[in-house]
Backbone as XML, in Angstrom:
<?xml version="1.0"?>
<chain id="A" units="angstrom">
  <residue number="1" name="MET">
    <atom name="N" x="4.320" y="-21.566" z="-19.775"/>
    <atom name="CA" x="3.845" y="-20.358" z="-19.327"/>
    <atom name="C" x="2.986" y="-19.783" z="-20.550"/>
  </residue>
  <residue number="2" name="TYR">
    <atom name="N" x="1.839" y="-19.129" z="-20.158"/>
    <atom name="CA" x="1.009" y="-18.506" z="-21.170"/>
    <atom name="C" x="0.872" y="-17.006" z="-20.918"/>
  </residue>
  <residue number="3" name="VAL">
    <atom name="N" x="1.269" y="-16.184" z="-21.790"/>
    <atom name="CA" x="1.217" y="-14.751" z="-21.592"/>
    <atom name="C" x="0.577" y="-14.081" z="-22.753"/>
  </residue>
  <residue number="4" name="LYS">
    <atom name="N" x="-0.470" y="-13.250" z="-22.500"/>
    <atom name="CA" x="-1.166" y="-12.572" z="-23.563"/>
    <atom name="C" x="-1.952" y="-11.403" z="-23.001"/>
  </residue>
  <residue number="5" name="GLY">
    <atom name="N" x="-1.997" y="-10.299" z="-23.681"/>
    <atom name="CA" x="-2.845" y="-9.144" z="-23.312"/>
    <atom name="C" x="-4.188" y="-9.330" z="-24.027"/>
  </residue>
  <residue number="6" name="PHE">
    <atom name="N" x="-5.247" y="-8.916" z="-23.325"/>
    <atom name="CA" x="-6.589" y="-8.885" z="-23.814"/>
    <atom name="C" x="-7.149" y="-7.517" z="-23.779"/>
  </residue>
  <residue number="7" name="GLY">
    <atom name="N" x="-7.877" y="-7.215" z="-24.796"/>
    <atom name="CA" x="-8.557" y="-5.838" z="-24.789"/>
    <atom name="C" x="-7.599" y="-4.783" z="-25.206"/>
  </residue>
  <residue number="8" name="TYR">
    <atom name="N" x="-7.915" y="-3.550" z="-24.691"/>
    <atom name="CA" x="-7.172" y="-2.370" z="-24.997"/>
    <atom name="C" x="-6.473" y="-1.804" z="-23.818"/>
  </residue>
  <residue number="9" name="ALA">
    <atom name="N" x="-5.200" y="-1.349" z="-24.023"/>
    <atom name="CA" x="-4.537" y="-0.573" z="-22.911"/>
    <atom name="C" x="-5.122" y="0.874" z="-22.926"/>
  </residue>
  <residue number="10" name="ASN">
    <atom name="N" x="-5.382" y="1.233" z="-24.155"/>
    <atom name="CA" x="-6.055" y="2.617" z="-24.311"/>
    <atom name="C" x="-7.123" y="2.551" z="-25.279"/>
  </residue>
  <residue number="11" name="GLN">
    <atom name="N" x="-8.337" y="2.476" z="-24.810"/>
    <atom name="CA" x="-9.459" y="2.216" z="-25.605"/>
    <atom name="C" x="-9.619" y="3.368" z="-26.602"/>
  </residue>
  <residue number="12" name="GLU">
    <atom name="N" x="-9.467" y="4.642" z="-26.191"/>
    <atom name="CA" x="-9.649" y="5.813" z="-27.079"/>
    <atom name="C" x="-8.774" y="5.733" z="-28.263"/>
  </residue>
  <residue number="13" name="LYS">
    <atom name="N" x="-7.516" y="5.368" z="-28.073"/>
    <atom name="CA" x="-6.519" y="5.211" z="-29.186"/>
    <atom name="C" x="-6.510" y="3.883" z="-29.762"/>
  </residue>
  <residue number="14" name="ARG">
    <atom name="N" x="-7.389" y="2.973" z="-29.322"/>
    <atom name="CA" x="-7.360" y="1.636" z="-29.787"/>
    <atom name="C" x="-6.030" y="0.921" z="-29.704"/>
  </residue>
  <residue number="15" name="GLU">
    <atom name="N" x="-5.325" y="1.179" z="-28.722"/>
    <atom name="CA" x="-3.971" y="0.572" z="-28.468"/>
    <atom name="C" x="-4.176" y="-0.801" z="-27.827"/>
  </residue>
  <residue number="16" name="ALA">
    <atom name="N" x="-3.831" y="-1.820" z="-28.493"/>
    <atom name="CA" x="-3.984" y="-3.166" z="-27.993"/>
    <atom name="C" x="-3.177" y="-3.416" z="-26.726"/>
  </residue>
  <residue number="17" name="MET">
    <atom name="N" x="-3.717" y="-4.226" z="-25.827"/>
    <atom name="CA" x="-3.055" y="-4.616" z="-24.591"/>
    <atom name="C" x="-1.980" y="-5.641" z="-24.949"/>
  </residue>
  <residue number="18" name="THR">
    <atom name="N" x="-0.855" y="-5.473" z="-24.294"/>
    <atom name="CA" x="0.236" y="-6.486" z="-24.419"/>
    <atom name="C" x="0.673" y="-6.902" z="-22.953"/>
  </residue>
  <residue number="19" name="PRO">
    <atom name="N" x="1.396" y="-8.018" z="-22.826"/>
    <atom name="CA" x="1.878" y="-8.392" z="-21.544"/>
    <atom name="C" x="2.822" y="-7.336" z="-20.915"/>
  </residue>
  <residue number="20" name="GLN">
    <atom name="N" x="3.361" y="-6.458" z="-21.685"/>
    <atom name="CA" x="4.328" y="-5.489" z="-21.223"/>
    <atom name="C" x="3.682" y="-4.275" z="-20.548"/>
  </residue>
  <residue number="21" name="HIS">
    <atom name="N" x="2.356" y="-4.093" z="-20.766"/>
    <atom name="CA" x="1.659" y="-2.906" z="-20.175"/>
    <atom name="C" x="1.593" y="-3.118" z="-18.632"/>
  </residue>
  <residue number="22" name="ARG">
    <atom name="N" x="1.758" y="-2.006" z="-17.916"/>
    <atom name="CA" x="1.750" y="-2.002" z="-16.484"/>
    <atom name="C" x="0.499" y="-1.282" z="-15.997"/>
  </residue>
  <residue number="23" name="PHE">
    <atom name="N" x="-0.136" y="-1.812" z="-14.987"/>
    <atom name="CA" x="-1.352" y="-1.241" z="-14.412"/>
    <atom name="C" x="-1.190" y="-1.330" z="-12.832"/>
  </residue>
  <residue number="24" name="ARG">
    <atom name="N" x="-1.833" y="-0.399" z="-12.168"/>
    <atom name="CA" x="-1.987" y="-0.583" z="-10.731"/>
    <atom name="C" x="-2.935" y="-1.669" z="-10.441"/>
  </residue>
  <residue number="25" name="ILE">
    <atom name="N" x="-2.659" y="-2.479" z="-9.563"/>
    <atom name="CA" x="-3.536" y="-3.573" z="-9.209"/>
    <atom name="C" x="-4.443" y="-3.241" z="-7.977"/>
  </residue>
  <residue number="26" name="ALA">
    <atom name="N" x="-4.190" y="-2.066" z="-7.359"/>
    <atom name="CA" x="-4.936" y="-1.498" z="-6.297"/>
    <atom name="C" x="-5.304" y="-2.558" z="-5.293"/>
  </residue>
  <residue number="27" name="SER">
    <atom name="N" x="-6.553" y="-2.621" z="-4.943"/>
    <atom name="CA" x="-7.047" y="-3.512" z="-3.826"/>
    <atom name="C" x="-6.895" y="-4.973" z="-4.101"/>
  </residue>
  <residue number="28" name="VAL">
    <atom name="N" x="-6.751" y="-5.432" z="-5.303"/>
    <atom name="CA" x="-6.515" y="-6.816" z="-5.575"/>
    <atom name="C" x="-5.283" y="-7.349" z="-4.795"/>
  </residue>
  <residue number="29" name="SER">
    <atom name="N" x="-4.256" y="-6.443" z="-4.573"/>
    <atom name="CA" x="-3.043" y="-6.880" z="-3.894"/>
    <atom name="C" x="-3.298" y="-7.184" z="-2.511"/>
  </residue>
  <residue number="30" name="LYS">
    <atom name="N" x="-4.381" y="-6.708" z="-1.837"/>
    <atom name="CA" x="-4.694" y="-6.960" z="-0.416"/>
    <atom name="C" x="-4.955" y="-8.452" z="-0.225"/>
  </residue>
  <residue number="31" name="LEU">
    <atom name="N" x="-5.633" y="-9.128" z="-1.075"/>
    <atom name="CA" x="-5.937" y="-10.490" z="-0.977"/>
    <atom name="C" x="-4.742" y="-11.398" z="-1.172"/>
  </residue>
  <residue number="32" name="ILE">
    <atom name="N" x="-3.792" y="-11.023" z="-2.133"/>
    <atom name="CA" x="-2.609" y="-11.729" z="-2.311"/>
    <atom name="C" x="-1.661" y="-11.615" z="-1.087"/>
  </residue>
  <residue number="33" name="THR">
    <atom name="N" x="-1.568" y="-10.390" z="-0.686"/>
    <atom name="CA" x="-0.716" y="-10.173" z="0.554"/>
    <atom name="C" x="-1.216" y="-10.888" z="1.794"/>
  </residue>
  <residue number="34" name="ALA">
    <atom name="N" x="-2.550" y="-10.776" z="2.010"/>
    <atom name="CA" x="-3.139" y="-11.514" z="3.128"/>
    <atom name="C" x="-2.868" y="-12.990" z="3.075"/>
  </residue>
  <residue number="35" name="ALA">
    <atom name="N" x="-3.132" y="-13.551" z="1.853"/>
    <atom name="CA" x="-2.820" y="-15.065" z="1.750"/>
    <atom name="C" x="-1.384" y="-15.356" z="2.110"/>
  </residue>
  <residue number="36" name="ALA">
    <atom name="N" x="-0.458" y="-14.561" z="1.582"/>
    <atom name="CA" x="0.900" y="-14.770" z="1.849"/>
    <atom name="C" x="1.295" y="-14.705" z="3.289"/>
  </residue>
  <residue number="37" name="ILE">
    <atom name="N" x="0.704" y="-13.614" z="3.949"/>
    <atom name="CA" x="0.952" y="-13.455" z="5.449"/>
    <atom name="C" x="0.427" y="-14.644" z="6.194"/>
  </residue>
  <residue number="38" name="MET">
    <atom name="N" x="-0.731" y="-15.142" z="5.837"/>
    <atom name="CA" x="-1.326" y="-16.239" z="6.589"/>
    <atom name="C" x="-0.493" y="-17.527" z="6.391"/>
  </residue>
  <residue number="39" name="GLN">
    <atom name="N" x="0.016" y="-17.680" z="5.176"/>
    <atom name="CA" x="0.873" y="-18.901" z="4.957"/>
    <atom name="C" x="2.120" y="-18.733" z="5.768"/>
  </residue>
  <residue number="40" name="MET">
    <atom name="N" x="2.783" y="-17.534" z="5.849"/>
    <atom name="CA" x="3.903" y="-17.299" z="6.651"/>
    <atom name="C" x="3.640" y="-17.567" z="8.125"/>
  </residue>
  <residue number="41" name="ALA">
    <atom name="N" x="2.471" y="-17.177" z="8.593"/>
    <atom name="CA" x="2.055" y="-17.419" z="9.989"/>
    <atom name="C" x="1.917" y="-18.922" z="10.302"/>
  </residue>
  <residue number="42" name="GLU">
    <atom name="N" x="1.317" y="-19.615" z="9.291"/>
    <atom name="CA" x="1.151" y="-21.030" z="9.464"/>
    <atom name="C" x="2.481" y="-21.747" z="9.532"/>
  </residue>
  <residue number="43" name="GLN">
    <atom name="N" x="3.476" y="-21.196" z="8.809"/>
    <atom name="CA" x="4.779" y="-21.806" z="8.785"/>
    <atom name="C" x="5.713" y="-21.350" z="9.957"/>
  </residue>
  <residue number="44" name="GLY">
    <atom name="N" x="5.166" y="-20.542" z="10.742"/>
    <atom name="CA" x="5.853" y="-20.088" z="11.989"/>
    <atom name="C" x="6.916" y="-18.975" z="11.606"/>
  </residue>
  <residue number="45" name="LYS">
    <atom name="N" x="6.878" y="-18.395" z="10.447"/>
    <atom name="CA" x="7.838" y="-17.400" z="10.039"/>
    <atom name="C" x="7.515" y="-15.942" z="10.618"/>
  </residue>
  <residue number="46" name="LEU">
    <atom name="N" x="6.276" y="-15.837" z="11.047"/>
    <atom name="CA" x="5.852" y="-14.569" z="11.770"/>
    <atom name="C" x="4.596" y="-14.877" z="12.548"/>
  </residue>
  <residue number="47" name="LYS">
    <atom name="N" x="4.311" y="-13.957" z="13.436"/>
    <atom name="CA" x="3.058" y="-14.072" z="14.210"/>
    <atom name="C" x="2.252" y="-12.861" z="13.830"/>
  </residue>
  <residue number="48" name="LEU">
    <atom name="N" x="0.868" y="-12.996" z="13.895"/>
    <atom name="CA" x="0.001" y="-11.959" z="13.515"/>
    <atom name="C" x="0.077" y="-10.789" z="14.594"/>
  </residue>
  <residue number="49" name="THR">
    <atom name="N" x="0.670" y="-11.143" z="15.759"/>
    <atom name="CA" x="0.887" y="-10.097" z="16.804"/>
    <atom name="C" x="2.222" y="-9.433" z="16.717"/>
  </residue>
  <residue number="50" name="ASP">
    <atom name="N" x="3.052" y="-9.766" z="15.709"/>
    <atom name="CA" x="4.286" y="-9.083" z="15.479"/>
    <atom name="C" x="4.028" y="-7.600" z="15.254"/>
  </residue>
  <residue number="51" name="LYS">
    <atom name="N" x="4.947" y="-6.735" z="15.665"/>
    <atom name="CA" x="4.905" y="-5.277" z="15.458"/>
    <atom name="C" x="5.304" y="-5.092" z="13.958"/>
  </residue>
  <residue number="52" name="VAL">
    <atom name="N" x="4.739" y="-4.039" z="13.325"/>
    <atom name="CA" x="5.030" y="-3.758" z="11.953"/>
    <atom name="C" x="6.160" y="-2.698" z="11.855"/>
  </residue>
  <residue number="53" name="PHE">
    <atom name="N" x="6.113" y="-1.662" z="12.644"/>
    <atom name="CA" x="7.072" y="-0.524" z="12.537"/>
    <atom name="C" x="7.901" y="-0.399" z="13.826"/>
  </residue>
  <residue number="54" name="GLY">
    <atom name="N" x="8.928" y="0.422" z="13.686"/>
    <atom name="CA" x="9.776" y="0.600" z="14.846"/>
    <atom name="C" x="10.931" y="-0.337" z="14.834"/>
  </residue>
  <residue number="55" name="ALA">
    <atom name="N" x="11.760" y="-0.150" z="15.836"/>
    <atom name="CA" x="13.108" y="-0.891" z="15.949"/>
    <atom name="C" x="12.849" y="-2.396" z="16.056"/>
  </residue>
  <residue number="56" name="SER">
    <atom name="N" x="11.745" y="-2.786" z="16.688"/>
    <atom name="CA" x="11.533" y="-4.266" z="16.787"/>
    <atom name="C" x="10.444" y="-4.746" z="15.738"/>
  </residue>
  <residue number="57" name="GLY">
    <atom name="N" x="10.090" y="-3.813" z="14.815"/>
    <atom name="CA" x="9.012" y="-4.267" z="13.802"/>
    <atom name="C" x="9.635" y="-4.970" z="12.615"/>
  </residue>
  <residue number="58" name="ILE">
    <atom name="N" x="8.733" y="-5.609" z="11.797"/>
    <atom name="CA" x="9.208" y="-6.268" z="10.746"/>
    <atom name="C" x="9.670" y="-5.300" z="9.622"/>
  </residue>
  <residue number="59" name="LEU">
    <atom name="N" x="9.280" y="-4.049" z="9.678"/>
    <atom name="CA" x="9.749" y="-2.930" z="8.800"/>
    <atom name="C" x="10.546" y="-2.038" z="9.731"/>
  </residue>
  <residue number="60" name="SER">
    <atom name="N" x="11.763" y="-2.474" z="10.110"/>
    <atom name="CA" x="12.535" y="-1.744" z="11.123"/>
    <atom name="C" x="13.631" y="-0.839" z="10.531"/>
  </residue>
  <residue number="61" name="ASP">
    <atom name="N" x="13.766" y="-0.757" z="9.214"/>
    <atom name="CA" x="14.740" y="0.089" z="8.708"/>
    <atom name="C" x="14.540" y="1.604" z="9.004"/>
  </residue>
  <residue number="62" name="SER">
    <atom name="N" x="15.472" y="2.421" z="8.792"/>
    <atom name="CA" x="15.417" y="3.855" z="9.180"/>
    <atom name="C" x="14.288" y="4.568" z="8.632"/>
  </residue>
  <residue number="63" name="LEU">
    <atom name="N" x="13.744" y="4.096" z="7.363"/>
    <atom name="CA" x="12.626" y="4.828" z="6.766"/>
    <atom name="C" x="11.374" y="4.834" z="7.677"/>
  </residue>
  <residue number="64" name="TYR">
    <atom name="N" x="11.271" y="3.857" z="8.531"/>
    <atom name="CA" x="10.077" y="3.703" z="9.366"/>
    <atom name="C" x="10.330" y="4.024" z="10.793"/>
  </residue>
  <residue number="65" name="LEU">
    <atom name="N" x="11.421" y="4.730" z="11.125"/>
    <atom name="CA" x="11.698" y="4.910" z="12.602"/>
    <atom name="C" x="11.355" y="6.356" z="13.046"/>
  </residue>
  <residue number="66" name="ASN">
    <atom name="N" x="10.880" y="7.277" z="12.168"/>
    <atom name="CA" x="10.706" y="8.653" z="12.568"/>
    <atom name="C" x="9.210" y="9.077" z="12.332"/>
  </residue>
  <residue number="67" name="ALA">
    <atom name="N" x="8.244" y="8.173" z="12.794"/>
    <atom name="CA" x="6.850" y="8.518" z="12.621"/>
    <atom name="C" x="6.468" y="9.720" z="13.457"/>
  </residue>
  <residue number="68" name="LYS">
    <atom name="N" x="5.607" y="10.526" z="12.946"/>
    <atom name="CA" x="5.148" y="11.689" z="13.652"/>
    <atom name="C" x="4.169" y="11.250" z="14.786"/>
  </residue>
  <residue number="69" name="ASP">
    <atom name="N" x="3.403" y="10.257" z="14.475"/>
    <atom name="CA" x="2.444" y="9.683" z="15.440"/>
    <atom name="C" x="3.012" y="8.381" z="16.028"/>
  </residue>
  <residue number="70" name="LYS">
    <atom name="N" x="3.515" y="8.423" z="17.212"/>
    <atom name="CA" x="4.237" y="7.336" z="17.898"/>
    <atom name="C" x="3.363" y="6.086" z="18.107"/>
  </residue>
  <residue number="71" name="ARG">
    <atom name="N" x="2.033" y="6.301" z="17.979"/>
    <atom name="CA" x="1.089" y="5.086" z="18.168"/>
    <atom name="C" x="1.292" y="4.026" z="17.024"/>
  </residue>
  <residue number="72" name="VAL">
    <atom name="N" x="1.946" y="4.491" z="15.962"/>
    <atom name="CA" x="2.212" y="3.606" z="14.777"/>
    <atom name="C" x="3.112" y="2.404" z="15.275"/>
  </residue>
  <residue number="73" name="TYR">
    <atom name="N" x="3.906" y="2.672" z="16.298"/>
    <atom name="CA" x="4.789" y="1.571" z="16.728"/>
    <atom name="C" x="4.082" y="0.487" z="17.562"/>
  </residue>
  <residue number="74" name="GLN">
    <atom name="N" x="2.814" y="0.665" z="17.806"/>
    <atom name="CA" x="2.031" y="-0.323" z="18.454"/>
    <atom name="C" x="1.304" y="-1.226" z="17.475"/>
  </residue>
  <residue number="75" name="MET">
    <atom name="N" x="1.343" y="-0.848" z="16.213"/>
    <atom name="CA" x="0.597" y="-1.490" z="15.193"/>
    <atom name="C" x="1.138" y="-2.912" z="14.975"/>
  </residue>
  <residue number="76" name="GLU">
    <atom name="N" x="0.214" y="-3.890" z="14.908"/>
    <atom name="CA" x="0.548" y="-5.327" z="14.666"/>
    <atom name="C" x="0.150" y="-5.685" z="13.331"/>
  </residue>
  <residue number="77" name="ILE">
    <atom name="N" x="0.685" y="-6.800" z="12.804"/>
    <atom name="CA" x="0.276" y="-7.361" z="11.459"/>
    <atom name="C" x="-1.232" y="-7.607" z="11.411"/>
  </residue>
  <residue number="78" name="ARG">
    <atom name="N" x="-1.794" y="-8.117" z="12.544"/>
    <atom name="CA" x="-3.280" y="-8.375" z="12.479"/>
    <atom name="C" x="-4.119" y="-7.080" z="12.295"/>
  </residue>
  <residue number="79" name="HIS">
    <atom name="N" x="-3.608" y="-5.964" z="12.805"/>
    <atom name="CA" x="-4.288" y="-4.698" z="12.677"/>
    <atom name="C" x="-4.400" y="-4.330" z="11.195"/>
  </residue>
  <residue number="80" name="LEU">
    <atom name="N" x="-3.332" y="-4.572" z="10.474"/>
    <atom name="CA" x="-3.368" y="-4.301" z="9.017"/>
    <atom name="C" x="-4.237" y="-5.201" z="8.272"/>
  </residue>
  <residue number="81" name="LEU">
    <atom name="N" x="-4.296" y="-6.466" z="8.590"/>
    <atom name="CA" x="-5.139" y="-7.446" z="8.027"/>
    <atom name="C" x="-6.602" y="-7.109" z="8.248"/>
  </residue>
  <residue number="82" name="GLN">
    <atom name="N" x="-6.899" y="-6.625" z="9.440"/>
    <atom name="CA" x="-8.261" y="-6.401" z="9.879"/>
    <atom name="C" x="-8.719" y="-4.918" z="9.617"/>
  </residue>
  <residue number="83" name="HIS">
    <atom name="N" x="-7.940" y="-4.160" z="9.029"/>
    <atom name="CA" x="-8.130" y="-2.778" z="8.719"/>
    <atom name="C" x="-8.439" y="-1.987" z="10.047"/>
  </residue>
  <residue number="84" name="THR">
    <atom name="N" x="-7.784" y="-2.327" z="11.046"/>
    <atom name="CA" x="-7.929" y="-1.662" z="12.310"/>
    <atom name="C" x="-6.679" y="-0.972" z="12.710"/>
  </residue>
  <residue number="85" name="GLY">
    <atom name="N" x="-5.867" y="-0.430" z="11.778"/>
    <atom name="CA" x="-4.615" y="0.205" z="12.069"/>
    <atom name="C" x="-4.722" y="1.527" z="12.849"/>
  </residue>
  <residue number="86" name="GLY">
    <atom name="N" x="-5.928" y="2.125" z="12.738"/>
    <atom name="CA" x="-6.141" y="3.338" z="13.528"/>
    <atom name="C" x="-6.111" y="4.603" z="12.644"/>
  </residue>
  <residue number="87" name="TRP">
    <atom name="N" x="-5.743" y="4.585" z="11.388"/>
    <atom name="CA" x="-5.671" y="5.781" z="10.641"/>
    <atom name="C" x="-7.065" y="6.115" z="10.098"/>
  </residue>
  <residue number="88" name="LYS">
    <atom name="N" x="-7.262" y="7.366" z="10.097"/>
    <atom name="CA" x="-8.600" y="7.857" z="9.634"/>
    <atom name="C" x="-8.395" y="8.665" z="8.333"/>
  </residue>
  <residue number="89" name="ASN">
    <atom name="N" x="-9.048" y="8.307" z="7.272"/>
    <atom name="CA" x="-8.909" y="8.897" z="5.963"/>
    <atom name="C" x="-10.111" y="9.899" z="5.897"/>
  </residue>
  <residue number="90" name="ALA">
    <atom name="N" x="-9.806" y="11.156" z="6.223"/>
    <atom name="CA" x="-10.885" y="12.226" z="6.238"/>
    <atom name="C" x="-11.471" y="12.389" z="4.872"/>
  </residue>
  <residue number="91" name="PHE">
    <atom name="N" x="-10.696" y="12.116" z="3.817"/>
    <atom name="CA" x="-11.224" y="12.338" z="2.504"/>
    <atom name="C" x="-12.032" y="11.208" z="1.921"/>
  </residue>
  <residue number="92" name="ARG">
    <atom name="N" x="-12.092" y="9.987" z="2.674"/>
    <atom name="CA" x="-12.712" y="8.871" z="2.177"/>
    <atom name="C" x="-12.307" y="8.562" z="0.713"/>
  </residue>
  <residue number="93" name="ALA">
    <atom name="N" x="-11.104" y="8.578" z="0.366"/>
    <atom name="CA" x="-10.604" y="8.421" z="-0.968"/>
    <atom name="C" x="-9.252" y="7.913" z="-0.996"/>
  </residue>
  <residue number="94" name="ASP">
    <atom name="N" x="-8.785" y="7.247" z="-2.011"/>
    <atom name="CA" x="-7.469" y="6.766" z="-2.134"/>
    <atom name="C" x="-6.542" y="7.913" z="-2.450"/>
  </residue>
  <residue number="95" name="PRO">
    <atom name="N" x="-5.557" y="8.165" z="-1.584"/>
    <atom name="CA" x="-4.591" y="9.325" z="-1.750"/>
    <atom name="C" x="-3.956" y="9.300" z="-3.108"/>
  </residue>
  <residue number="96" name="MET">
    <atom name="N" x="-3.933" y="8.224" z="-3.840"/>
    <atom name="CA" x="-3.302" y="8.204" z="-5.175"/>
    <atom name="C" x="-4.167" y="9.094" z="-6.159"/>
  </residue>
  <residue number="97" name="PHE">
    <atom name="N" x="-5.494" y="9.310" z="-5.837"/>
    <atom name="CA" x="-6.377" y="9.958" z="-6.740"/>
    <atom name="C" x="-6.799" y="11.306" z="-6.208"/>
  </residue>
  <residue number="98" name="ILE">
    <atom name="N" x="-6.225" y="11.856" z="-5.189"/>
    <atom name="CA" x="-6.573" y="13.168" z="-4.687"/>
    <atom name="C" x="-5.301" y="14.013" z="-4.398"/>
  </residue>
  <residue number="99" name="PRO">
    <atom name="N" x="-4.410" y="14.177" z="-5.482"/>
    <atom name="CA" x="-3.204" y="14.809" z="-5.194"/>
    <atom name="C" x="-3.251" y="16.252" z="-4.784"/>
  </residue>
  <residue number="100" name="LEU">
    <atom name="N" x="-4.190" y="17.004" z="-5.067"/>
    <atom name="CA" x="-4.356" y="18.344" z="-4.520"/>
    <atom name="C" x="-4.582" y="18.418" z="-3.082"/>
  </residue>
  <residue number="101" name="GLU">
    <atom name="N" x="-5.434" y="17.492" z="-2.622"/>
    <atom name="CA" x="-5.720" y="17.359" z="-1.154"/>
    <atom name="C" x="-4.441" y="16.947" z="-0.403"/>
  </residue>
  <residue number="102" name="VAL">
    <atom name="N" x="-3.765" y="16.070" z="-0.962"/>
    <atom name="CA" x="-2.553" y="15.531" z="-0.280"/>
    <atom name="C" x="-1.503" y="16.683" z="-0.265"/>
  </residue>
  <residue number="103" name="ALA">
    <atom name="N" x="-1.401" y="17.426" z="-1.362"/>
    <atom name="CA" x="-0.470" y="18.558" z="-1.381"/>
    <atom name="C" x="-0.835" y="19.588" z="-0.237"/>
  </residue>
  <residue number="104" name="ALA">
    <atom name="N" x="-2.119" y="19.880" z="-0.172"/>
    <atom name="CA" x="-2.556" y="20.753" z="0.858"/>
    <atom name="C" x="-2.219" y="20.318" z="2.256"/>
  </residue>
  <residue number="105" name="CYS">
    <atom name="N" x="-2.565" y="18.917" z="2.495"/>
    <atom name="CA" x="-2.195" y="18.416" z="3.862"/>
    <atom name="C" x="-0.739" y="18.464" z="4.182"/>
  </residue>
  <residue number="106" name="MET">
    <atom name="N" x="0.080" y="18.250" z="3.119"/>
    <atom name="CA" x="1.524" y="18.219" z="3.345"/>
    <atom name="C" x="2.170" y="19.616" z="3.216"/>
  </residue>
  <residue number="107" name="ARG">
    <atom name="N" x="1.315" y="20.643" z="3.000"/>
    <atom name="CA" x="1.816" y="22.002" z="2.926"/>
    <atom name="C" x="2.817" y="22.190" z="1.840"/>
  </residue>
  <residue number="108" name="THR">
    <atom name="N" x="2.474" y="21.694" z="0.665"/>
    <atom name="CA" x="3.451" y="21.844" z="-0.501"/>
    <atom name="C" x="2.674" y="22.138" z="-1.734"/>
  </residue>
  <residue number="109" name="LYS">
    <atom name="N" x="3.365" y="22.712" z="-2.646"/>
    <atom name="CA" x="2.670" y="23.071" z="-3.932"/>
    <atom name="C" x="2.596" y="21.872" z="-4.889"/>
  </residue>
  <residue number="110" name="PRO">
    <atom name="N" x="1.507" y="21.684" z="-5.535"/>
    <atom name="CA" x="1.458" y="20.654" z="-6.620"/>
    <atom name="C" x="2.304" y="21.059" z="-7.844"/>
  </residue>
  <residue number="111" name="PRO">
    <atom name="N" x="2.622" y="20.130" z="-8.601"/>
    <atom name="CA" x="2.332" y="18.658" z="-8.553"/>
    <atom name="C" x="3.167" y="17.979" z="-7.504"/>
  </residue>
  <residue number="112" name="ILE">
    <atom name="N" x="2.688" y="16.861" z="-6.915"/>
    <atom name="CA" x="3.382" y="16.183" z="-5.950"/>
    <atom name="C" x="3.881" y="14.855" z="-6.576"/>
  </residue>
  <residue number="113" name="ASP">
    <atom name="N" x="4.908" y="14.212" z="-5.993"/>
    <atom name="CA" x="5.435" y="12.977" z="-6.464"/>
    <atom name="C" x="4.916" y="11.751" z="-5.616"/>
  </residue>
  <residue number="114" name="LEU">
    <atom name="N" x="5.242" y="10.656" z="-6.040"/>
    <atom name="CA" x="4.720" y="9.385" z="-5.429"/>
    <atom name="C" x="5.275" y="9.291" z="-4.086"/>
  </residue>
  <residue number="115" name="ASP">
    <atom name="N" x="6.541" y="9.685" z="-3.731"/>
    <atom name="CA" x="7.119" y="9.606" z="-2.439"/>
    <atom name="C" x="6.292" y="10.433" z="-1.437"/>
  </residue>
  <residue number="116" name="LEU">
    <atom name="N" x="5.832" y="11.638" z="-1.869"/>
    <atom name="CA" x="5.034" y="12.450" z="-0.998"/>
    <atom name="C" x="3.716" y="11.804" z="-0.681"/>
  </residue>
  <residue number="117" name="ILE">
    <atom name="N" x="3.083" y="11.252" z="-1.671"/>
    <atom name="CA" x="1.805" y="10.569" z="-1.447"/>
    <atom name="C" x="1.993" y="9.475" z="-0.438"/>
  </residue>
  <residue number="118" name="ILE">
    <atom name="N" x="3.038" y="8.699" z="-0.570"/>
    <atom name="CA" x="3.224" y="7.427" z="0.231"/>
    <atom name="C" x="3.502" y="7.986" z="1.645"/>
  </residue>
</chain>
């Protein structure tokens, strides 16, 4: 195994990068997840038409059973892979980077935490 950090974790402070630094990988994770899902489909472990949420979904625990918009229970794995899940992002931005707008939509005072953003 080869592990090394390159560049700076904080360029302004000239803090060198180490393997222990943590970063959001953002959209890069979509490719990794899609490849893993397609391998699981090829192996017969899931179907792209499997439901994602709800009692019969692959994410069937109680955290995902009280959606405000019941259409979420019709969402299939393929919809997520094709970005056709049906959600509209009115802000055209990653919710991670617009905490004030998320707070306003959720009718709460900032600062907000990660659980609220999710």
